[in-house]
N, C-alpha and C positions, 0 to 999 in steps of 0.2 A: 503493500500501500502506498510505504513511505518514496521506496523506487519512482509507482506511477507518479504520487503528488510533485516527487520533484523535476522527473519527465518532461511532465505539464508546463510548471512554471517555468523550465526552460526553454520551453518552446512560446510562451507568454513572449518572456524578454527576447527572444527573436523580433517576434512579429511588432513587438513594441519598434525596439529597435530600426526594424526596417520600416517601418510605416511614419513617424513621428519625423517630422522636422527637427534637423537639430537647434537645441537651440543656441546663444547667443555666446554662449562660453565654449561651449561644443565646438562650434565656428573656430573660434580664439583659440585653442588648444589645435585643433588640427592646424594651423595657418604654423604654430610653431613646430608642428611634423613636418614640415618643410623644410625646416630650416638646420644646420648641422651646430648643433649649442650646446656647451657642457651645462648650461643654466640660463634661464629666463627672468625678467624682472621680477614676476609674481608668485614664479616656483620653481623646485628641484625641476631634472629634464625628464624623469621617466613618463609623463602621463604621453610626454611628447613620442616616445619610442615606444608606449602601450601602441598610440594611434598609430604611427609609423607600421609596423606589425600587423594590425587591421587590413590598413587599405591597401599593403601588398600583398593579400591576401583575397580581399576584397576589391580592390579598385577606392577611388574617391564617392562613395556611397554610404548612406546614413549605417547603414551596419559594418560598413570599411571601421569606421570612427567610432563605433562602439563594441564592437566585437570583442576589444579585448578585456573591458569590463563584464561578458558575459563568460568568457575562458577565469576570470579576477575571482565571480563568485562561486566557480566549480572546484577549484582552485580554496577557497577560503573554504568550505563546507566539509572537505575531505580532511583540511589542518582543524577544522571545529569534530571532525570525529576521530581523529588520531588522539587528541586534546584528553577526549572526554574519554572515550575507551584505556587509557592508558590509567587514570586514574581512578576511575570506576569499575572498570570491567563488567560493564554492563550495555547489552544491547539493549535494551526500551532507552535508557540514558541519552546512550550514542545517536538513537534515530530522533529524540529529542532535539539535540543537539544542533543537527542537520535541516530538520523543522524548523525550529525557532526564524531564522535569515528569513526562511521563506516568507514567514507570519509578518516579517516588518517591510513596511512600507520602502522604507534607505533601502534594502537588500533585493525583497522579493520581487521590485518591477527598477528602481530608479539603481541599480545595480548595473541597467542597459544605459544610464545617462553617465556617458565618461566625465570624469573629474579626477584631478590629482590623490583625491582620496581613495578611489577603487581603486588605482594599483598600492596605496600606501596598506589594505587591509590583507591582503591575503601576507603580503614579507611582515608588519606587523603581527598574524598570527604565527607566521611560521619561525618569529623570533620567538615567542612565549610557547612554542612548541617545544624549540629545544631545548628551553627550560625548563621546559615539564619530561623531558627525558633526561636530564642531566640530574633534576632530582629524584627521578624514579632508576639511575643506574648509578649515579656516583662519577659516570664518567669526564669528565675534565674538559676533554675535547668538545663538549656542546656548548660551550664558553667559546669556541670558535665559530660556532655555526651559525650560534646567536650573531656574536657581533657582524656575518657577514649578513644576516635578514636583518637587522635593525639598521646597518649600514643602507642597505635598496630601500629601507622604510622610508629614512631621512632624506633618502634621494626621489622620492616619490612625496613628501608633504613634509615641510617644516616641522608641523602642530605636531608629530609622533614624537618629539620631542621630551613629550609632558610622559610617556612609557619609562623616561627616567628614574621617574621617584621612583616605580613598582621592580624596576630590574634593582637599585639601588638596599631599596628593603628585602628583596630573592637574599640578596647579597649578605647584608650585615644584621639582617632581625635574625634567622635562624641561629642552631647553635654550632651550625659551621662554618660561621663566618672567618673563626682564626683560620680555618686549613686554609678557605677560598682567597683572605686574603694574603695569606703569603705564598699564592700559588703563580706559576705566570699564565696562568691559562685566562680568568678574565680581565686580564691586563694586555694579552696577546690577543684577545679580543675586542676588546676597546679600539686598540690598533687596527682590526680590521674593519672596522665599521670608518673609524678616521679616512682610513685606507680607500673603500669604496665611496664615500659623502665628498673624497674628496677633487674631483668636478665643478663642484658647486661652489670649493675651496677657493680652486685654480679661477676660475670665472669670475668671483666677485674680486681675488686679490687684481687684477688683470682691470676693473669696472668700479675699482673705490669701492666694496662690498656694498654694491649697491643694493641685489634682493635683501639683505641684512638689512639695509637701512628704510627698503620700503616697509618691511613688515616688522619694524620696531616704532616708525613712526603712527603705522596703523594700531598698532597695541597700544602704544600708550601717548596717544594723542588725547586732550582733554576733553570730556565732553559733560554734558550736564545727567545728573541722575534721571532716573526713568522707569517708572514702571511700566511704559508701553514694550522697552525692549527686552524686560525681565520675561513679562510676559508672551512675551514674539517666542523666546526661545524654549519654553515651556511648552508652551500649546506646539511649538514646532516635534519637542520631541515625543509628546503624547502623538502628535497626527502621524510622524512618522517611523518612530519605532512603534508605537500602537497606544490604545489607550488601556487596556488590560495588560498588555506584554511589557510596557515600561515599569508600573509599580510591582509586579511581577520579578522582574531583574534586577531593580532596587534592590528590595527585598533581601533576596537572592542574593547581594554582593553585599548587602549590610550585615549578614550572616554568616557569610563566607570571610568577610573582615574582624569579626566577632571569633571567629574559629581559629582565625589566620593568628592573629596577634598575642590569640590567650594561649594557643600552643604551642605558637613559632612551626607551624607548619607553611612551609616554602610555598606550594601551590598554589594555597588560599589567601596568602599574602599577597602572590607575585595579579594571580587574576583582579582581587580586589582593589588592590590599590589601581591597577592597568585602567580602571575605569568610573574608579570612585571620584581620584584623585583631578582628570580632567574634566569631568562630568563636573563640578564643586568649582575648579577654576571659571569655566565655561559660564555656570551661573552669578561667579562674582563679577564677571565681564559683561554679562548680561544688565549688569544696573544703569551700565551707562553705554554699551557697545551691544550695537546688532550682531547677532553671533548669524555668521554663514549657514545657511541651509544644508553644506556638505561636511562643516569641521569636524562634529561629533562621529562623524560616522567611522571613521579607524577602532572605533573604543566600544562599540557595543555590540561585535561580535562574541569579544574575550567573556562579556556579563551575559551573552545566552551559553557558553560554556560554565560558566557557574549557573547556572538557575539550573542545566543537566545536573550536575555535582554533586548540586546541596539535597536535589532531591532521595538522591542515593547515599547521602549522609546523613538525612536526618532519623531516618529507622535506627540507622548501625549506634546514633548516638543516643535514644532514647528519646527523643521529641514525642509528646504527646499522638495519640493515633491521628485525633481530629486534627490537628494540624499539619501533619502527612499529607491525610483527604485532601484537606484544604487547600495544600500545597499544590498537589498534583492534582488537582480537579481546575485551580486557578489557571495552571501552565495548561491543562487541555482546552483549556476556551480562551487561551492565550493565541492555540496554535490553529484552532476549528474557528474563532471571527476574526483573526487578521489575515490567513489565508481567503478568505470569503473578501475582505475588502480589497485586497490587493487586486483579483480579481472581479469585482464592479469599478475600481477606477481606471483599469486599465480599459475595459469597455466602456469608459463614459470617453475616454480620451478616445480611441483608436475608433470605435462603431458608432457612439451615439453624435446626432447633431445638436445637443444642445449645449449653451455655456451657462451654465448656474454662477456663475460668481464674476461676470462681466469683468472689466480689467483689471480686475487683482487674481483671478487666472490665473496660476503658476506657469502653465504650459502655451495656453492662448495668450497670454501678456509676450511672450517671444515668439511667437507664429506669425506669418505671414509675408514675412521679409520677401517673398518672393513676387508679391506685386510692386516692392519699391523695387527690388532690380529689376523687374519687365520693364517698370517707368523711367528707366535709369536707360536704358538698354535704347529706349525710345529717343529719350534726348540725347545722346549721346549719335547716334544716325543723325539727327535732323541738326545738331547745332557743329559739329565736325568735330566734338569734342571728341581725347586720344586718351581720356585717363579721368580717375575716379578719385576726388580729395572727399575724405572724412573728418572730423573731431571728434570721434568718441569708438573706442574698441569695439564696442558692439557693433555698428553700423558696418566698422571698416573688415570684421570677422565675418560678419552673412555677405558680404559686397563681395565680398574673397572667393566664399562659398558659392556661389552662384556664379561669378563671373571664370571660377578654375583657369587662371593665368590669362583669361583672354586678353585684357584691359587689364592696366595696371592699376591697383587700388593705394591710396597712401593716408594714413590716418595725421594728417600733419602738423600735429602737438601731442603732447605727453609722447617723444620721441626716444624717452629714456623707456619705454617696450621693448624698445625693436634694437637694442644694442646689439651690435654682429651681426645683424641682420644681411643677406644678400640684394645686389641690386635691383629695384622691383621692377625697373626698365626704364631707365633716366631719359634712354632716348626717342621714349616716346612721352616722355612729359618734361622736358627740356625745351621752348621756345613753343609748344602747343596747349592749346587750350583746353582749360580742363572741366569735370563736372563736382559740383559741390552735392553732396547730399546731407543734410541737415534735419533732425530731428524737430520741429519744432516747439518751444521759441530759443532754443539754444545759437542758430543760426544771426541773434541780436547778441551773442557772445564778444567777449576783446580779443580774440585770439585772431583778426586780422588787422587789431591795431596798429602793429608795427611794420606791415605788410604793402606793396605797392599792388596788389592784385586787386583788381576790378572785377566787380562782382553783377551779374545781370542777372535778374529772377526770372525764373522761369516756371513758377509755379509750384503746384503741390501735389502730396499722393499721400491716401491713406494706408495706412497696415492694418488690414481687417481681420477677427477669426471668430468663424460662424455666428455673422452678422455684428458684430459689436466692434469700435473702432479703439483702436488699440493704443495709436499716435498718428501723429501726422508730420510729415518729412516735406521742406521745401527740397526743390534744387534753382541752382543757379548757374550758370556759367563765369567761367574764373579767366579772365587772359590777362597779359602783362607782370608774368610771377612765377618763377618756380623753385617749389616749396626746397628749404633746405632738410636733408633728411639726415643731417650729422653736424644739428645745435649748436652749440656750447652748454653746459651744464649750467650755466646763467641765464640762457635762454630762454624766456618764457614758453617755449615750445618745444623746452628738452622735459619739463618736468612734469610729473605724474599729479596730478592736480590739490589730492592734499599736501604735498611737496610745495606744490609753490600758495598753502594757506588757501585752498577753497576746498572741506572736505564735505560740500553739501552739494555739489557738483559731482560724486560719482554715489549718494549715496541709498540712490534707488537700487544700485547696484547688490 
């Protein structure tokens, strides 16, 4: 039964990945896959390599871009099964562990939405699995494997660094701490992780530590206290993990932490700390900062392992029968209702004609760019323009996706995003008229203040989804100006907008 469910859910993810247009961030990461870079301003390079794998197999298609996420889901379930099997030796617990991700929207459906986090998840789980094998066998060589997978996880997403407190607690709290502190294996594992992560360090050393500075500014910029962002974070976790599965997971993690730190059990310490520390950190940051929808994705599969292990541990530790029955019942309810919800959401986006959420719809809010691209193509033909200019990375990414290299597309500002990128086609840009495509009212911004460009309005086009207007875009003909693709860091066209002191301009992202 579990195998049938997993096979059916995998097919759902494949259909979803193939049928739905790319979202803006997905197209943005696709543009990275066309560059040979050791790192990017926003993130480490692993997601670009993941996409390159999929597009090598299936071409520049929706499925090609998203295929690696489907593979990552299967690999994550295998790793979860191995972790739970080694700790519990219980087949039912293993089955529960592999079904729980299917019951969470984060993974049951959205592992088909490509993001750096989907690359981080299997590597983070592989690191946890290596440490579980270390606890099982006592073989110090598993520290080396943990270092390898930890480095690969960091090469996928910087937030994985929040797993370090769990690794430190796993090393220092149990009675074995003296043995491992004086062993070369943990330190060699750390060196392996650093070596694997070195492409990011090399790129940043060559570019004034740009990506670290980017993340530091975003995380530490002063913001006002807000219950709204706190509510957004809690609501997002309830929706993406599950209204039943989230409290089931948090309660299991609480018991696992109590068990681990009371008895100094290494695996319980590792699993609970790996989830509770980042969960509480994001909870604290959500008082002033909107937490991104994918940021916590790397931690919850570790919590699902704790749920399955906790169910086996409760009767072994003599907990009351009513509590054991209740825990099992809620876990079953989480699986059943969660998978049903994932299927309903899949059907809504793939088969239904309605729009219940209006402009707030997370998928529809980024759909309809083909309408903008079609209008842009008409204006290129009628005006003789040979290239397209944009002033936000979302429009840039979607137009690059739809034009597939037939026309140079350039984001004229925030050039720090494109450090080391190859020539987009300056022979078709320099001295030629261009077409400026911009979301209204951003076309009245100060991006053109210090340029010599002459702008001729050409009209506008609406981006719609299921009958709802999501955005309106202005189109303008550009003459008398050639963009500087490598402006100095002091230029207003170089800096990312938060670095330029304009955090509200990208708040919608």
